C-alpha positions, 0 to 999 in steps of 0.5 A: 815326544817319543818314548825311550826304548827300554835298555836291553837286559844284561847278558848272563855272566856265563853267556847262557840263558837260564830258565827256572826249573819250576817254569819248565813244563813236565809231561805226565810221562816224565812225572811217572818216570821220575817216581822211585817205585816205577821199577818195582811196580813193573816187577810186581806186575811181571811176578804176578803174571808169571805165577798166575800162569805157572801156579793154578792156585795162585789166583784163588781168594784164599791164596790172595789173603796168604800172599798179602799176609806174607807181604804185610809182615815184611812190609811193616818193617820195610816202611821205616827201613825205607825211610831210614835208607832215604835218610842215608843210613842202615839198621842191621838190628831191625830183625832181632829188634822185632824178637826183642820187643816180643820177648819183653812183652811176654816175659814182663807180663808173665813174670810180673803176673800183670795184665798183658797190656802192661807188658805191651807198654813196657815193650814199647818204651824199651824198644823205642829206647833201643832205637834212640840208642842207635841214633844217639850212638850214630850221631855222637860217635860219627861211626858208620851206621853199619858198625853201630847197628851191627854191634846192636844186632850182636848184643840183642842176639845175645841178650834175647837168648841169654835172658830168655834162658836165664828167666825161663830156663828154655829158649822160648817164653812161657804161654801167656794165652790165659792171662788177662788182656790177651784176647783184646791184645790179640784182636789189635795185633793178630786178629783175622778179618773176613772180606767177602770170601777172603780172610785178611790178617789185621797186619795188612791194615797196620801195613797199609796205615804205615805206608799211608802215614810214611808217604804223608810224612815224606811228601807233605811235612817238613820232617819229610824234607829233612829226611831227603836233605839228610840223605842227599848230604848231611853237611849241606843239610846242616848248612841250611838249618836242617837238624841232622841229629834229631832227624836221624834219631827220629828215623831210628825210633821209627824203625823201633816203633814198627819193630814193636808192632811186628813183635806184638803180632809175633807174640799174640799170634803164637802166644810164645816166642822163640828167642832165636827168631829174627836173625837175617830178616834185616837183610830182607827188609833192606832188599824190599826197600831197594827193590822198591826204589831206595838208593843205597847212597840215600836221598831217593826212594818212597814208602810206596816203593817199599810196599811194592817190594814187600808185595813182590816178596810175598808173591814170590815166597808163596808163588813158589809154594803154590807152583809146587817148586822146591822152596830152595829156589826162593832165595835165587828168585829174591836175589834175581828180583833185587838185581833186576829191580836195581838195574831197572831203577838205574835205567829209569833214572838215567832216562829221566835225567837225560830228558831234563 
């Protein structure tokens, strides 16, 4: 008795054999090319090599610490801004929010004659509330984030200047260096560590910690999946059960939290704050994220890329000084890096899509 041959499988409806993408072999090169930060890493190597050749003092240990410090003060904010951009939104109030955070800490501590840690805690609550306000207004009004955060930017700019003048009589806060708790707060937010012959600011540790935490969130948590989904298409994400509103509000509160960290560093580094600081920094945060591989349209990018973008900023800003060039050229180099990195990222993405 012969066995019956199995019936042939029915052809697919469209006549084309499909293979599950998860079963396709991916080479290490393709994985590397698919990384959002690849273009920024290439750019960072080029910038480093350029200033290493043109500026004799660029490779000194002391110069390394200065470059990393400049990168960290920007990178602390570039990380949450990158996550927000991956989620498809912007925050034009991020720069002045840093100053607002510092002003609240300083003035509350001074006026209430309290321990400076009380002012730090109040500042955290106020700053997170502003971030939640941005996210709430965005999700409730359906207006573009550009409009919502531009309004917040203008309001905070006016409040920073108006309230500081009203309370202190000048455009800067009073010194809090002699207040209780200042030394310990300075150690947390503005101390200097010596590693070998290199002096490193504690902001570098804050920066690296935030990059590691953001990378873990993006790649290892459900919230990270929500961020990519919301940035790729809010309606589609909502259709599969992603809490779009909560995700966006959380992203804005993440920006606020990092603005609080940066604001406390600003305060405890100089013990006074100028109320007009921070204007324009929001564009630098966005530039760092874009150089690091984030798309303006959302749904693509990485926290590591934002760190590399901040590092390029630090190397460029300090490399021009070490090369003894006119600092007016800084913005030119920054703009050139933005264009080159964007073009390189677009080219890499096309190559990756073509090889799929």
